[in-house]
C-alpha positions in Angstrom: 109.8 113.1 180.6 106.5 115.0 180.5 107.8 117.1 177.8 108.6 114.3 175.5 105.1 112.6 176.1 103.3 115.0 173.7 106.0 114.7 171.2 106.1 110.8 171.5 102.1 110.7 171.1 102.3 112.9 168.0 105.0 110.7 166.6 103.0 107.6 167.5 100.0 109.0 165.7 101.9 110.1 162.7 103.4 106.5 162.4 100.0 105.0 162.6 98.7 107.3 160.0 101.8 106.4 157.8 101.3 102.7 158.3 97.5 103.2 157.4 98.4 105.1 154.3 101.1 102.4 153.4 98.2 99.7 154.0 95.9 101.4 151.9 98.3 102.0 149.1 99.6 98.3 149.2 95.9 97.1 149.0 95.3 99.4 145.9 98.6 98.4 144.1 99.0 95.0 145.2 102.4 93.1 145.4 105.1 95.3 143.8 106.7 92.2 142.2 103.4 91.5 140.6 103.2 95.0 139.4 106.6 95.1 138.0 105.9 91.8 136.1 102.8 93.4 134.8 104.6 96.5 133.7 107.3 94.3 132.0 104.7 92.2 130.1 102.9 95.5 129.1 106.3 96.9 127.7 107.1 93.7 125.8 103.5 93.6 124.5 104.1 97.2 123.1 107.3 96.4 121.7 105.8 93.6 119.8 102.9 95.4 118.6 105.0 98.2 117.4 107.1 95.7 115.3 103.9 94.3 114.0 102.7 97.6 113.1 105.8 98.5 111.2 105.7 95.2 109.4 102.2 95.7 108.4 102.9 99.3 107.1 105.6 98.0 105.0 103.5 95.2 103.6 100.8 98.0 102.8 103.3 99.8 100.9 104.5 96.8 98.9 100.8 95.7 98.3 100.1 99.4 97.1 103.1 99.4 94.7 102.0 96.1 93.2 98.5 97.5 92.8 99.9 100.4 91.1 102.0 98.1 88.7 98.9 95.9 88.0 96.8 98.9 87.2 99.4 100.4 84.9 99.7 97.0 83.2 95.9 96.7 82.8 95.9 100.3 81.3 98.6 99.3 78.8 96.7 96.0 78.0 93.4 98.0 77.4 95.4 100.5 75.1 96.7 97.6 73.1 93.3 95.9 72.6 91.9 99.3 71.5 94.8 99.8 69.0 94.4 96.3 67.8 90.6 96.9 67.4 91.5 100.1 65.4 90.0 102.3 68.1 91.7 105.5 69.5 92.1 106.3 73.2 88.6 107.9 73.4 85.7 105.6 73.3 84.6 104.7 69.7 81.2 105.8 68.4 78.8 103.0 68.0 78.5 101.8 64.4 75.9 103.6 62.4 72.5 102.0 61.9 71.9 101.1 58.3 68.4 101.2 57.1 68.6 97.6 55.6 69.4 96.4 59.0 65.9 97.6 60.3 63.8 95.8 57.6 61.7 93.1 58.9 62.3 89.6 57.5 59.5 88.2 55.5 57.6 85.5 57.0 
């Protein structure tokens, strides 16, 4: 049995190192069930946030389309007002100043 004693001692030492490593690992990671539950919660949160992001991006596209539509309508309204006032697309020149308008009123 003397031949087995050194082997048994090495095996015992290896098992102690393994136990120590496992204890260290368990203390760092905690309970595996808790870790799995936390991971599941993170995956669920990620899925929820991805759905919210998709909905937000879709809403942003809708709002941009509405803003473009409103801008076009406003531009058309401005053109109609200009046409009604007899102005063309470019800004009309200011009315010329008549010398009679510059005369002072008598006191």
